[in-house]
C-alpha positions in Angstrom: 4.7 -1.6 18.5 4.3 -3.3 15.1 6.3 -2.2 12.2 6.5 -3.3 8.6 9.6 -3.3 6.4 12.4 -0.8 6.9 12.1 0.5 10.5 13.4 3.9 9.5 10.9 4.5 6.7 7.5 2.9 7.5 4.6 4.3 9.4 4.3 2.9 13.0 1.0 1.2 12.4 -0.4 0.7 15.8 0.2 4.2 16.9 -2.2 5.3 14.1 -5.2 3.3 15.3 -7.8 3.6 18.0 -8.6 0.0 18.9 -11.8 1.1 20.5 -13.2 1.7 17.0 -13.8 5.4 17.9 -11.9 8.4 16.6 -8.5 8.5 18.4 -8.1 10.6 21.5 -6.1 13.8 21.4 -3.3 11.9 23.2 -3.4 9.0 20.7 -3.4 11.4 17.8 -0.5 13.4 19.3 1.5 10.2 19.8 0.8 9.1 16.2 1.8 12.5 14.9 5.1 12.4 16.8 6.0 8.9 15.6 5.0 9.5 12.0 7.1 12.6 11.8 10.1 10.8 13.3 9.9 7.7 11.1 8.2 8.7 7.8 10.3 10.1 4.9 10.9 13.7 5.6 9.9 15.2 2.2 7.8 17.9 3.9 7.8 17.1 7.7 4.6 18.2 9.4 2.7 18.7 6.1 -0.6 16.7 5.7 -0.4 13.9 3.2 -1.2 14.9 -0.4 -1.1 11.5 -2.0 -2.6 8.2 -0.7 -1.6 5.1 -2.7 -3.8 2.0 -2.5 -2.5 -1.4 -3.6 -5.2 -4.0 -3.5 -5.9 -7.4 -5.1 -6.1 -11.1 -4.7 -3.8 -12.9 -2.2 -0.3 -14.1 -3.4 -0.3 -12.1 -6.6 2.4 -9.5 -5.8 0.8 -6.8 -3.7 3.4 -6.9 -0.9 6.2 -7.2 -3.4 5.0 -4.0 -5.1 4.6 -2.2 -1.8 8.1 -3.3 -0.7 9.5 -1.9 -4.0 7.7 1.4 -3.5 9.1 1.6 0.0 12.6 0.8 -1.0 12.9 2.6 -4.3 10.6 5.6 -3.7 10.5 6.0 0.1 6.8 5.7 0.4 5.6 4.7 3.9 3.8 1.4 3.8 0.9 0.3 6.1 -0.5 -3.2 5.3 -4.2 -3.8 6.0 -3.4 -7.0 7.8 -1.8 -5.0 10.6 -4.9 -2.9 10.9 -7.0 -6.1 10.9 -4.9 -7.7 13.6 -5.4 -4.7 15.9 -9.2 -4.1 15.4 -10.4 -7.7 15.3 -9.7 -7.9 19.1 -12.4 -5.3 19.7 -14.6 -5.4 16.6 -16.6 -8.7 16.5 -17.8 -8.0 13.0 -14.2 -8.0 11.7 -13.4 -11.2 13.5 -16.6 -12.9 12.2 -15.9 -11.9 8.6 -12.2 -12.9 8.7 -12.9 -16.7 8.8 -12.6 -19.4 6.1 -14.1 -19.4 3.6 -13.6 -15.7 3.4 -16.2 -13.6 1.7 -13.9 -10.9 0.2 -16.7 -8.4 -0.4 -18.1 -8.7 3.2 -14.6 -8.5 4.8 -13.7 -5.4 2.7 -17.0 -3.7 3.8 -16.5 -4.3 7.5 -12.8 -3.3 7.3 -13.4 0.0 5.4 -14.2 2.3 8.4 -11.0 1.1 10.2 -8.9 1.6 7.1 -10.4 5.1 6.6 -9.5 5.9 10.2 -6.0 4.6 9.9 -5.4 6.6 6.7 -6.8 9.8 8.3 -4.5 9.6 11.3 -1.4 8.4 9.7 -1.7 10.8 6.7 -1.6 13.8 9.0 2.2 13.8 9.1 3.3 12.0 5.9 3.1 13.7 2.6 2.8 10.2 1.0 1.3 7.0 2.4 0.7 3.6 0.9 -2.0 1.2 2.1 -1.7 -2.3 0.8 -3.8 -5.4 1.3 -6.4 -7.9 0.3 -9.1 -6.0 2.3 -9.2 -3.1 -0.1 -12.1 -3.0 -2.5 -12.2 -1.2 -5.9 -14.7 1.2 -4.3 -12.2 2.4 -1.7 -10.5 5.1 -3.8 -13.8 7.0 -4.3 -14.9 6.5 -0.7 -11.6 7.8 0.6 -11.7 10.8 -1.7 -15.2 11.7 -0.5 -14.3 11.2 3.2 -10.9 12.9 3.3 -11.4 15.6 0.8 -7.9 17.0 0.5 -5.4 14.2 -0.4 -5.1 12.8 -3.8 -5.9 9.0 -3.9 -4.3 6.8 -6.5 -5.0 3.1 -6.7 -4.0 -0.1 -8.6 -5.3 -3.6 -8.1 -3.5 -6.8 -8.9 -4.9 -10.2 -9.9 -3.8 -13.4 -11.6 -6.5 -14.9 -13.8 -4.4 -18.1 -14.5 -3.0 -18.7 -11.0 -2.3 -22.3 -10.4 -1.7 -24.7 -7.5 1.9 -24.8 -8.6 2.2 -21.0 -8.4 0.8 -21.2 -4.8 3.2 -24.0 -3.8 6.2 -22.0 -5.2 5.2 -18.7 -3.6 8.1 -17.1 -1.8 7.0 -13.5 -1.4 7.2 -11.1 1.6 4.2 -12.8 3.3 5.0 -16.5 3.0 2.4 -19.3 3.2 1.9 -21.0 6.5 4.7 -23.3 7.5 2.3 -26.3 7.5 2.2 -27.7 3.9 -1.2 -27.6 2.2 -2.5 -30.8 0.6 -2.7 -30.9 -3.2 -6.5 -30.6 -2.9 -6.1 -27.5 -0.6 -3.6 -26.0 -3.0 -6.1 -26.5 -5.9 -9.0 -25.0 -4.0 -6.9 -22.0 -2.9 -5.6 -21.4 -6.4 -9.2 -21.6 -7.8 -10.3 -19.0 -5.2 -7.5 -16.7 -6.2 -8.5 -17.0 -9.9 -12.1 -16.3 -8.9 -11.2 -13.3 -6.8 -9.0 -11.9 -9.7 -11.9 -12.2 -12.2 -14.2 -10.5 -9.7 -11.7 -7.6 -9.1 -11.1 -7.2 -12.9 -14.9 -6.7 -13.4 -15.3 -4.3 -10.5 -12.2 -2.3 -11.5 -13.5 -2.1 -15.1 -16.9 -0.9 -13.9 -15.4 1.8 -11.6 -12.5 2.7 -13.9 -9.9 1.8 -11.4 -6.5 0.5 -12.7 -6.1 -3.3 -12.7 -3.1 -5.3 -13.7 -3.2 -9.1 -14.3 0.1 -10.6 -13.3 -0.6 -13.8 -15.3 -1.2 -11.8 -18.5 1.8 -9.4 -18.1 4.4 -11.6 -16.3 5.6 -10.7 -12.8 8.3 -8.1 -13.5 6.3 -6.4 -16.2 3.2 -6.3 -14.0 5.2 -4.7 -11.1 6.6 -2.0 -13.5 3.2 -1.3 -15.0 1.5 -1.1 -11.5 4.3 1.3 -10.3 3.8 3.4 -13.4 0.0 3.6 -12.9 0.5 4.7 -9.3 3.4 7.1 -9.7 3.1 8.2 -13.3 5.7 8.1 -16.0 9.3 8.5 -14.9 
């Protein structure tokens, strides 16, 4: 079993997935329901989720930090998309093929979407709130999930960093740290350039679809975290 964050308050991710790529069996869904009820926050145990939160964005810009804060401060169960990807890539060749350097973010988001939708559908059956966070979310996801799921409200916020630098990447110490092997200066520059490019792409897509977007470079990290939380949860 894979967990993320606080064991007492996160959704047990693997129990929510059918690694065959098909709709989970009755037994799998029952197991997921049991574990989700036991481990998710008990605001309304056994009541279908009424809010799905999506936190997407470029890598290394604060998505996981925001999710960790929403878990710790607000008790919202958190399922990272990289957990979903780790499970399904073993049996979904298209996911494994898309998840290779250099990554085409748009193509990866498209092949991952059906698996994300399935995970949301199953996990949300027993939690009244659920947060999905990850690079594989596209700005089109909120509308697609609303259309597919019908009932739950879907709120989203995407993060980017239009001025991200090689120094920012080298200094990154977030919840999902860089590989232990040091990147060369050229690799750091290339990666930082890719993050800037992806951030600009996300800003344009979010503007076109009217999905909230926060640039960490413009706002500063703490202000960006506060603004993204406000956009997701509303004024407090």
